TORKOL-4160 file (C-alpha; in steps of 0.2 Angstrom, whole numbers, padded with zeros to 4 digits, m for minus):
385
<pt num="1" X="0504" Y="0505" Z="0987"/>
<pt num="2" X="0515" Y="0515" Z="0975"/>
<pt num="3" X="0534" Y="0511" Z="0975"/>
<pt num="4" X="0543" Y="0527" Z="0982"/>
<pt num="5" X="0560" Y="0519" Z="0983"/>
<pt num="6" X="0566" Y="0532" Z="0970"/>
<pt num="7" X="0565" Y="0546" Z="0984"/>
<pt num="8" X="0580" Y="0538" Z="0991"/>
<pt num="9" X="0590" Y="0542" Z="0975"/>
<pt num="10" X="0605" Y="0555" Z="0978"/>
<pt num="11" X="0596" Y="0568" Z="0968"/>
<pt num="12" X="0585" Y="0572" Z="0982"/>
<pt num="13" X="0587" Y="0581" Z="0999"/>
<pt num="14" X="0576" Y="0578" Z="1014"/>
<pt num="15" X="0565" Y="0593" Z="1011"/>
<pt num="16" X="0561" Y="0585" Z="0994"/>
<pt num="17" X="0555" Y="0569" Z="1002"/>
<pt num="18" X="0545" Y="0578" Z="1015"/>
<pt num="19" X="0537" Y="0589" Z="1001"/>
<pt num="20" X="0532" Y="0573" Z="0991"/>
<pt num="21" X="0525" Y="0564" Z="1006"/>
<pt num="22" X="0515" Y="0579" Z="1011"/>
<pt num="23" X="0508" Y="0582" Z="0994"/>
<pt num="24" X="0503" Y="0564" Z="0991"/>
<pt num="25" X="0493" Y="0564" Z="1007"/>
<pt num="26" X="0485" Y="0581" Z="1002"/>
<pt num="27" X="0481" Y="0576" Z="0984"/>
<pt num="28" X="0473" Y="0559" Z="0990"/>
<pt num="29" X="0461" Y="0569" Z="1001"/>
<pt num="30" X="0457" Y="0583" Z="0989"/>
<pt num="31" X="0460" Y="0580" Z="0971"/>
<pt num="32" X="0462" Y="0561" Z="0967"/>
<pt num="33" X="0451" Y="0557" Z="0952"/>
<pt num="34" X="0441" Y="0573" Z="0954"/>
<pt num="35" X="0433" Y="0575" Z="0937"/>
<pt num="36" X="0417" Y="0585" Z="0935"/>
<pt num="37" X="0407" Y="0590" Z="0919"/>
<pt num="38" X="0413" Y="0609" Z="0919"/>
<pt num="39" X="0431" Y="0609" Z="0915"/>
<pt num="40" X="0433" Y="0628" Z="0917"/>
<pt num="41" X="0425" Y="0628" Z="0934"/>
<pt num="42" X="0435" Y="0613" Z="0939"/>
<pt num="43" X="0451" Y="0621" Z="0934"/>
<pt num="44" X="0447" Y="0637" Z="0943"/>
<pt num="45" X="0443" Y="0627" Z="0959"/>
<pt num="46" X="0459" Y="0617" Z="0957"/>
<pt num="47" X="0469" Y="0633" Z="0956"/>
<pt num="48" X="0461" Y="0640" Z="0971"/>
<pt num="49" X="0464" Y="0624" Z="0981"/>
<pt num="50" X="0482" Y="0623" Z="0976"/>
<pt num="51" X="0485" Y="0641" Z="0981"/>
<pt num="52" X="0476" Y="0638" Z="0998"/>
<pt num="53" X="0486" Y="0623" Z="1000"/>
<pt num="54" X="0502" Y="0632" Z="0998"/>
<pt num="55" X="0508" Y="0622" Z="0983"/>
<pt num="56" X="0508" Y="0635" Z="0970"/>
<pt num="57" X="0522" Y="0645" Z="0978"/>
<pt num="58" X="0534" Y="0631" Z="0972"/>
<pt num="59" X="0529" Y="0635" Z="0954"/>
<pt num="60" X="0532" Y="0654" Z="0956"/>
<pt num="61" X="0550" Y="0660" Z="0957"/>
<pt num="62" X="0558" Y="0677" Z="0957"/>
<pt num="63" X="0574" Y="0686" Z="0954"/>
<pt num="64" X="0580" Y="0682" Z="0972"/>
<pt num="65" X="0571" Y="0665" Z="0974"/>
<pt num="66" X="0574" Y="0653" Z="0959"/>
<pt num="67" X="0563" Y="0639" Z="0957"/>
<pt num="68" X="0568" Y="0622" Z="0965"/>
<pt num="69" X="0567" Y="0611" Z="0949"/>
<pt num="70" X="0567" Y="0595" Z="0959"/>
<pt num="71" X="0553" Y="0601" Z="0969"/>
<pt num="72" X="0543" Y="0607" Z="0954"/>
<pt num="73" X="0546" Y="0590" Z="0946"/>
<pt num="74" X="0540" Y="0580" Z="0961"/>
<pt num="75" X="0525" Y="0591" Z="0963"/>
<pt num="76" X="0520" Y="0588" Z="0945"/>
<pt num="77" X="0523" Y="0569" Z="0945"/>
<pt num="78" X="0513" Y="0567" Z="0961"/>
<pt num="79" X="0498" Y="0578" Z="0955"/>
<pt num="80" X="0498" Y="0569" Z="0938"/>
<pt num="81" X="0498" Y="0552" Z="0947"/>
<pt num="82" X="0482" Y="0558" Z="0956"/>
<pt num="83" X="0473" Y="0569" Z="0944"/>
<pt num="84" X="0478" Y="0576" Z="0926"/>
<pt num="85" X="0469" Y="0592" Z="0928"/>
<pt num="86" X="0477" Y="0596" Z="0944"/>
<pt num="87" X="0494" Y="0594" Z="0936"/>
<pt num="88" X="0488" Y="0605" Z="0922"/>
<pt num="89" X="0482" Y="0619" Z="0934"/>
<pt num="90" X="0498" Y="0619" Z="0944"/>
<pt num="91" X="0509" Y="0619" Z="0929"/>
<pt num="92" X="0500" Y="0632" Z="0919"/>
<pt num="93" X="0501" Y="0644" Z="0934"/>
<pt num="94" X="0520" Y="0642" Z="0934"/>
<pt num="95" X="0522" Y="0643" Z="0915"/>
<pt num="96" X="0510" Y="0657" Z="0913"/>
<pt num="97" X="0519" Y="0668" Z="0926"/>
<pt num="98" X="0537" Y="0661" Z="0923"/>
<pt num="99" X="0542" Y="0675" Z="0911"/>
<pt num="100" X="0537" Y="0688" Z="0925"/>
<pt num="101" X="0547" Y="0677" Z="0938"/>
<pt num="102" X="0563" Y="0677" Z="0927"/>
<pt num="103" X="0562" Y="0694" Z="0918"/>
<pt num="104" X="0548" Y="0705" Z="0926"/>
<pt num="105" X="0551" Y="0722" Z="0934"/>
<pt num="106" X="0548" Y="0723" Z="0953"/>
<pt num="107" X="0532" Y="0732" Z="0949"/>
<pt num="108" X="0526" Y="0718" Z="0938"/>
<pt num="109" X="0531" Y="0704" Z="0950"/>
<pt num="110" X="0522" Y="0713" Z="0964"/>
<pt num="111" X="0506" Y="0715" Z="0954"/>
<pt num="112" X="0504" Y="0698" Z="0948"/>
<pt num="113" X="0515" Y="0684" Z="0956"/>
<pt num="114" X="0507" Y="0685" Z="0974"/>
<pt num="115" X="0490" Y="0683" Z="0967"/>
<pt num="116" X="0496" Y="0668" Z="0956"/>
<pt num="117" X="0504" Y="0660" Z="0971"/>
<pt num="118" X="0488" Y="0662" Z="0981"/>
<pt num="119" X="0477" Y="0655" Z="0967"/>
<pt num="120" X="0468" Y="0671" Z="0965"/>
<pt num="121" X="0473" Y="0675" Z="0947"/>
<pt num="122" X="0475" Y="0662" Z="0933"/>
<pt num="123" X="0490" Y="0664" Z="0922"/>
<pt num="124" X="0492" Y="0659" Z="0903"/>
<pt num="125" X="0507" Y="0658" Z="0891"/>
<pt num="126" X="0503" Y="0664" Z="0874"/>
<pt num="127" X="0517" Y="0659" Z="0862"/>
<pt num="128" X="0510" Y="0647" Z="0848"/>
<pt num="129" X="0501" Y="0653" Z="0832"/>
<pt num="130" X="0492" Y="0644" Z="0818"/>
<pt num="131" X="0509" Y="0644" Z="0808"/>
<pt num="132" X="0521" Y="0646" Z="0822"/>
<pt num="133" X="0522" Y="0631" Z="0834"/>
<pt num="134" X="0539" Y="0623" Z="0835"/>
<pt num="135" X="0546" Y="0637" Z="0824"/>
<pt num="136" X="0544" Y="0651" Z="0836"/>
<pt num="137" X="0554" Y="0663" Z="0826"/>
<pt num="138" X="0540" Y="0662" Z="0812"/>
<pt num="139" X="0527" Y="0670" Z="0823"/>
<pt num="140" X="0517" Y="0684" Z="0815"/>
<pt num="141" X="0507" Y="0693" Z="0829"/>
<pt num="142" X="0514" Y="0710" Z="0829"/>
<pt num="143" X="0517" Y="0724" Z="0842"/>
<pt num="144" X="0520" Y="0741" Z="0836"/>
<pt num="145" X="0525" Y="0755" Z="0848"/>
<pt num="146" X="0514" Y="0770" Z="0848"/>
<pt num="147" X="0518" Y="0783" Z="0861"/>
<pt num="148" X="0518" Y="0775" Z="0878"/>
<pt num="149" X="0509" Y="0759" Z="0872"/>
<pt num="150" X="0511" Y="0744" Z="0861"/>
<pt num="151" X="0497" Y="0740" Z="0849"/>
<pt num="152" X="0495" Y="0721" Z="0846"/>
<pt num="153" X="0487" Y="0713" Z="0831"/>
<pt num="154" X="0486" Y="0694" Z="0827"/>
<pt num="155" X="0481" Y="0677" Z="0833"/>
<pt num="156" X="0487" Y="0665" Z="0845"/>
<pt num="157" X="0481" Y="0647" Z="0847"/>
<pt num="158" X="0482" Y="0631" Z="0857"/>
<pt num="159" X="0484" Y="0643" Z="0872"/>
<pt num="160" X="0481" Y="0633" Z="0889"/>
<pt num="161" X="0470" Y="0642" Z="0901"/>
<pt num="162" X="0463" Y="0652" Z="0886"/>
<pt num="163" X="0446" Y="0659" Z="0891"/>
<pt num="164" X="0448" Y="0658" Z="0910"/>
<pt num="165" X="0465" Y="0666" Z="0913"/>
<pt num="166" X="0466" Y="0683" Z="0921"/>
<pt num="167" X="0481" Y="0688" Z="0912"/>
<pt num="168" X="0491" Y="0682" Z="0897"/>
<pt num="169" X="0510" Y="0683" Z="0893"/>
<pt num="170" X="0510" Y="0686" Z="0875"/>
<pt num="171" X="0524" Y="0686" Z="0862"/>
<pt num="172" X="0523" Y="0697" Z="0847"/>
<pt num="173" X="0535" Y="0703" Z="0833"/>
<pt num="174" X="0541" Y="0720" Z="0838"/>
<pt num="175" X="0553" Y="0722" Z="0823"/>
<pt num="176" X="0570" Y="0727" Z="0830"/>
<pt num="177" X="0578" Y="0713" Z="0820"/>
<pt num="178" X="0573" Y="0699" Z="0809"/>
<pt num="179" X="0568" Y="0681" Z="0815"/>
<pt num="180" X="0570" Y="0677" Z="0833"/>
<pt num="181" X="0579" Y="0694" Z="0838"/>
<pt num="182" X="0564" Y="0705" Z="0834"/>
<pt num="183" X="0551" Y="0698" Z="0847"/>
<pt num="184" X="0544" Y="0706" Z="0862"/>
<pt num="185" X="0535" Y="0699" Z="0878"/>
<pt num="186" X="0520" Y="0708" Z="0885"/>
<pt num="187" X="0507" Y="0705" Z="0900"/>
<pt num="188" X="0490" Y="0707" Z="0893"/>
<pt num="189" X="0475" Y="0708" Z="0906"/>
<pt num="190" X="0459" Y="0699" Z="0901"/>
<pt num="191" X="0446" Y="0711" Z="0896"/>
<pt num="192" X="0459" Y="0723" Z="0888"/>
<pt num="193" X="0450" Y="0732" Z="0873"/>
<pt num="194" X="0455" Y="0724" Z="0857"/>
<pt num="195" X="0458" Y="0707" Z="0865"/>
<pt num="196" X="0445" Y="0693" Z="0862"/>
<pt num="197" X="0444" Y="0674" Z="0864"/>
<pt num="198" X="0441" Y="0670" Z="0846"/>
<pt num="199" X="0437" Y="0651" Z="0849"/>
<pt num="200" X="0437" Y="0638" Z="0862"/>
<pt num="201" X="0446" Y="0623" Z="0857"/>
<pt num="202" X="0441" Y="0605" Z="0862"/>
<pt num="203" X="0454" Y="0592" Z="0863"/>
<pt num="204" X="0455" Y="0573" Z="0868"/>
<pt num="205" X="0459" Y="0577" Z="0886"/>
<pt num="206" X="0447" Y="0591" Z="0891"/>
<pt num="207" X="0457" Y="0606" Z="0897"/>
<pt num="208" X="0454" Y="0625" Z="0895"/>
<pt num="209" X="0461" Y="0629" Z="0878"/>
<pt num="210" X="0458" Y="0643" Z="0866"/>
<pt num="211" X="0462" Y="0654" Z="0851"/>
<pt num="212" X="0466" Y="0672" Z="0855"/>
<pt num="213" X="0464" Y="0687" Z="0844"/>
<pt num="214" X="0471" Y="0704" Z="0845"/>
<pt num="215" X="0464" Y="0718" Z="0835"/>
<pt num="216" X="0472" Y="0735" Z="0839"/>
<pt num="217" X="0474" Y="0730" Z="0857"/>
<pt num="218" X="0484" Y="0744" Z="0866"/>
<pt num="219" X="0495" Y="0738" Z="0880"/>
<pt num="220" X="0505" Y="0750" Z="0891"/>
<pt num="221" X="0524" Y="0750" Z="0887"/>
<pt num="222" X="0526" Y="0747" Z="0905"/>
<pt num="223" X="0518" Y="0729" Z="0902"/>
<pt num="224" X="0533" Y="0724" Z="0891"/>
<pt num="225" X="0543" Y="0710" Z="0900"/>
<pt num="226" X="0562" Y="0711" Z="0898"/>
<pt num="227" X="0571" Y="0722" Z="0886"/>
<pt num="228" X="0565" Y="0727" Z="0868"/>
<pt num="229" X="0567" Y="0713" Z="0856"/>
<pt num="230" X="0571" Y="0700" Z="0869"/>
<pt num="231" X="0555" Y="0691" Z="0869"/>
<pt num="232" X="0563" Y="0675" Z="0861"/>
<pt num="233" X="0575" Y="0674" Z="0875"/>
<pt num="234" X="0561" Y="0677" Z="0888"/>
<pt num="235" X="0551" Y="0663" Z="0880"/>
<pt num="236" X="0565" Y="0650" Z="0879"/>
<pt num="237" X="0571" Y="0654" Z="0897"/>
<pt num="238" X="0554" Y="0651" Z="0903"/>
<pt num="239" X="0552" Y="0635" Z="0893"/>
<pt num="240" X="0569" Y="0629" Z="0899"/>
<pt num="241" X="0563" Y="0629" Z="0917"/>
<pt num="242" X="0547" Y="0620" Z="0914"/>
<pt num="243" X="0552" Y="0607" Z="0900"/>
<pt num="244" X="0559" Y="0595" Z="0913"/>
<pt num="245" X="0543" Y="0596" Z="0923"/>
<pt num="246" X="0534" Y="0590" Z="0908"/>
<pt num="247" X="0544" Y="0574" Z="0909"/>
<pt num="248" X="0539" Y="0573" Z="0927"/>
<pt num="249" X="0521" Y="0574" Z="0923"/>
<pt num="250" X="0522" Y="0560" Z="0910"/>
<pt num="251" X="0531" Y="0550" Z="0924"/>
<pt num="252" X="0516" Y="0553" Z="0935"/>
<pt num="253" X="0504" Y="0547" Z="0922"/>
<pt num="254" X="0515" Y="0531" Z="0919"/>
<pt num="255" X="0517" Y="0527" Z="0937"/>
<pt num="256" X="0498" Y="0528" Z="0940"/>
<pt num="257" X="0495" Y="0517" Z="0925"/>
<pt num="258" X="0508" Y="0504" Z="0931"/>
<pt num="259" X="0501" Y="0504" Z="0948"/>
<pt num="260" X="0483" Y="0501" Z="0942"/>
<pt num="261" X="0489" Y="0488" Z="0930"/>
<pt num="262" X="0499" Y="0478" Z="0942"/>
<pt num="263" X="0485" Y="0478" Z="0955"/>
<pt num="264" X="0473" Y="0472" Z="0941"/>
<pt num="265" X="0485" Y="0459" Z="0935"/>
<pt num="266" X="0487" Y="0451" Z="0952"/>
<pt num="267" X="0468" Y="0450" Z="0955"/>
<pt num="268" X="0460" Y="0447" Z="0938"/>
<pt num="269" X="0457" Y="0428" Z="0936"/>
<pt num="270" X="0456" Y="0419" Z="0920"/>
<pt num="271" X="0459" Y="0401" Z="0914"/>
<pt num="272" X="0461" Y="0396" Z="0932"/>
<pt num="273" X="0475" Y="0408" Z="0937"/>
<pt num="274" X="0478" Y="0426" Z="0938"/>
<pt num="275" X="0483" Y="0437" Z="0924"/>
<pt num="276" X="0500" Y="0440" Z="0932"/>
<pt num="277" X="0503" Y="0422" Z="0932"/>
<pt num="278" X="0505" Y="0422" Z="0913"/>
<pt num="279" X="0523" Y="0425" Z="0907"/>
<pt num="280" X="0517" Y="0437" Z="0893"/>
<pt num="281" X="0510" Y="0448" Z="0907"/>
<pt num="282" X="0526" Y="0447" Z="0917"/>
<pt num="283" X="0536" Y="0452" Z="0902"/>
<pt num="284" X="0525" Y="0467" Z="0899"/>
<pt num="285" X="0526" Y="0472" Z="0918"/>
<pt num="286" X="0545" Y="0471" Z="0917"/>
<pt num="287" X="0545" Y="0482" Z="0902"/>
<pt num="288" X="0534" Y="0495" Z="0910"/>
<pt num="289" X="0544" Y="0496" Z="0926"/>
<pt num="290" X="0560" Y="0498" Z="0916"/>
<pt num="291" X="0553" Y="0512" Z="0906"/>
<pt num="292" X="0547" Y="0521" Z="0921"/>
<pt num="293" X="0564" Y="0520" Z="0930"/>
<pt num="294" X="0574" Y="0525" Z="0915"/>
<pt num="295" X="0562" Y="0540" Z="0913"/>
<pt num="296" X="0564" Y="0544" Z="0931"/>
<pt num="297" X="0583" Y="0544" Z="0931"/>
<pt num="298" X="0584" Y="0555" Z="0916"/>
<pt num="299" X="0571" Y="0567" Z="0923"/>
<pt num="300" X="0578" Y="0569" Z="0940"/>
<pt num="301" X="0596" Y="0570" Z="0933"/>
<pt num="302" X="0591" Y="0585" Z="0923"/>
<pt num="303" X="0582" Y="0593" Z="0937"/>
<pt num="304" X="0596" Y="0590" Z="0949"/>
<pt num="305" X="0609" Y="0597" Z="0936"/>
<pt num="306" X="0598" Y="0613" Z="0934"/>
<pt num="307" X="0597" Y="0616" Z="0952"/>
<pt num="308" X="0616" Y="0615" Z="0953"/>
<pt num="309" X="0617" Y="0629" Z="0940"/>
<pt num="310" X="0622" Y="0618" Z="0926"/>
<pt num="311" X="0616" Y="0619" Z="0908"/>
<pt num="312" X="0603" Y="0607" Z="0904"/>
<pt num="313" X="0597" Y="0610" Z="0886"/>
<pt num="314" X="0602" Y="0592" Z="0881"/>
<pt num="315" X="0597" Y="0584" Z="0897"/>
<pt num="316" X="0580" Y="0591" Z="0898"/>
<pt num="317" X="0577" Y="0587" Z="0880"/>
<pt num="318" X="0582" Y="0569" Z="0883"/>
<pt num="319" X="0571" Y="0568" Z="0899"/>
<pt num="320" X="0556" Y="0575" Z="0890"/>
<pt num="321" X="0558" Y="0564" Z="0875"/>
<pt num="322" X="0560" Y="0548" Z="0884"/>
<pt num="323" X="0548" Y="0551" Z="0898"/>
<pt num="324" X="0533" Y="0556" Z="0886"/>
<pt num="325" X="0537" Y="0542" Z="0874"/>
<pt num="326" X="0539" Y="0529" Z="0887"/>
<pt num="327" X="0523" Y="0534" Z="0896"/>
<pt num="328" X="0513" Y="0532" Z="0880"/>
<pt num="329" X="0520" Y="0514" Z="0879"/>
<pt num="330" X="0516" Y="0511" Z="0898"/>
<pt num="331" X="0499" Y="0518" Z="0897"/>
<pt num="332" X="0495" Y="0508" Z="0881"/>
<pt num="333" X="0500" Y="0492" Z="0889"/>
<pt num="334" X="0489" Y="0496" Z="0904"/>
<pt num="335" X="0474" Y="0499" Z="0893"/>
<pt num="336" X="0478" Y="0482" Z="0885"/>
<pt num="337" X="0479" Y="0473" Z="0901"/>
<pt num="338" X="0462" Y="0480" Z="0907"/>
<pt num="339" X="0454" Y="0474" Z="0891"/>
<pt num="340" X="0437" Y="0481" Z="0888"/>
<pt num="341" X="0438" Y="0491" Z="0904"/>
<pt num="342" X="0453" Y="0500" Z="0898"/>
<pt num="343" X="0443" Y="0508" Z="0884"/>
<pt num="344" X="0428" Y="0512" Z="0894"/>
<pt num="345" X="0424" Y="0531" Z="0895"/>
<pt num="346" X="0429" Y="0537" Z="0912"/>
<pt num="347" X="0440" Y="0523" Z="0917"/>
<pt num="348" X="0457" Y="0529" Z="0924"/>
<pt num="349" X="0467" Y="0520" Z="0911"/>
<pt num="350" X="0456" Y="0528" Z="0897"/>
<pt num="351" X="0458" Y="0545" Z="0905"/>
<pt num="352" X="0477" Y="0542" Z="0906"/>
<pt num="353" X="0477" Y="0537" Z="0887"/>
<pt num="354" X="0470" Y="0553" Z="0882"/>
<pt num="355" X="0480" Y="0564" Z="0894"/>
<pt num="356" X="0497" Y="0557" Z="0889"/>
<pt num="357" X="0495" Y="0561" Z="0870"/>
<pt num="358" X="0497" Y="0580" Z="0871"/>
<pt num="359" X="0513" Y="0579" Z="0881"/>
<pt num="360" X="0522" Y="0571" Z="0866"/>
<pt num="361" X="0518" Y="0588" Z="0857"/>
<pt num="362" X="0517" Y="0603" Z="0869"/>
<pt num="363" X="0533" Y="0612" Z="0875"/>
<pt num="364" X="0543" Y="0605" Z="0861"/>
<pt num="365" X="0537" Y="0589" Z="0851"/>
<pt num="366" X="0547" Y="0573" Z="0852"/>
<pt num="367" X="0555" Y="0577" Z="0835"/>
<pt num="368" X="0560" Y="0594" Z="0841"/>
<pt num="369" X="0569" Y="0586" Z="0856"/>
<pt num="370" X="0578" Y="0575" Z="0844"/>
<pt num="371" X="0585" Y="0590" Z="0835"/>
<pt num="372" X="0590" Y="0598" Z="0851"/>
<pt num="373" X="0599" Y="0583" Z="0857"/>
<pt num="374" X="0608" Y="0581" Z="0841"/>
<pt num="375" X="0612" Y="0599" Z="0839"/>
<pt num="376" X="0620" Y="0599" Z="0857"/>
<pt num="377" X="0630" Y="0583" Z="0853"/>
<pt num="378" X="0637" Y="0590" Z="0837"/>
<pt num="379" X="0641" Y="0607" Z="0845"/>
<pt num="380" X="0651" Y="0598" Z="0859"/>
<pt num="381" X="0660" Y="0587" Z="0846"/>
<pt num="382" X="0665" Y="0603" Z="0836"/>
<pt num="383" X="0671" Y="0612" Z="0852"/>
<pt num="384" X="0682" Y="0597" Z="0856"/>
<pt num="385" X="0691" Y="0597" Z="0839"/>
């Protein structure tokens, strides 16, 4: 039985507790350990199920309905604890449509967001490029204005939901200014002439992922999101909403690994006693539990602070860095505790081991989070002088 005492922390309201408990029951009945052989089909099915269950609406905000960050994080943690692909499907619906939620016109929001919330349209966020991952300002994909349309040329890579999405929020250089100030954001529907899936990418934890190519792809000017040259602002604001939720997903993976390892340790007999009777095992369990609580405190502090309207650049970076790095340690310890079972293909611990690795990279690698934290600390120190 999972320990849910953290729900009593002052970060949460009664509605958050009710939400987590309802989702936990739903996920146990619908998605726990659901792993097929066709990842694309599974992801589409999960998006539909999450939409029909009413869960996706928590990932879709709007101009007059800001996202409840604590609810978003609780949902990602709970889904990750049950099924990594379900968490992925939920998160990408939010990230892929987040720019529209925050900066879209009324017409854009009406066209896309209701379908995303119902699980009828799959969204994607296309920012990274072969030579522009952490350094967003270095992107090379271009969008030149021709009459009443923008013409996109260039490649995007490591794009989640690539190949199965119904629309993509694409960031391209529009040239109003150098660096980060000359970038635009655009909604590109799948099937638009000049837009192709150049390559499907296989990664250690199977997810729909692809490299995209744009060759003379004409997109109506009305599909631009936000003001001209404001794409960097759109991208960063979108990531700011969802970065804390990456920490929550890592927390869900860690909790599942810990719960499974604890149950195994108390049942596995060796040398006339259980694995949990050994002091080395007890020390490792203590470390795992402490890593989880420390991560949870940082994660939900950041979520709570954001819901209160506070600036969370530093806090979100601390949460993501700590939760993802700690989850890697917790899951590695669980694999070790399971021994040969832990490295058996398809075992929950083995799946978690593959799932967690990408979280230390995407939406800002650990090293980038360290730079963000240091920058914010130095800025605050300078302002105090």
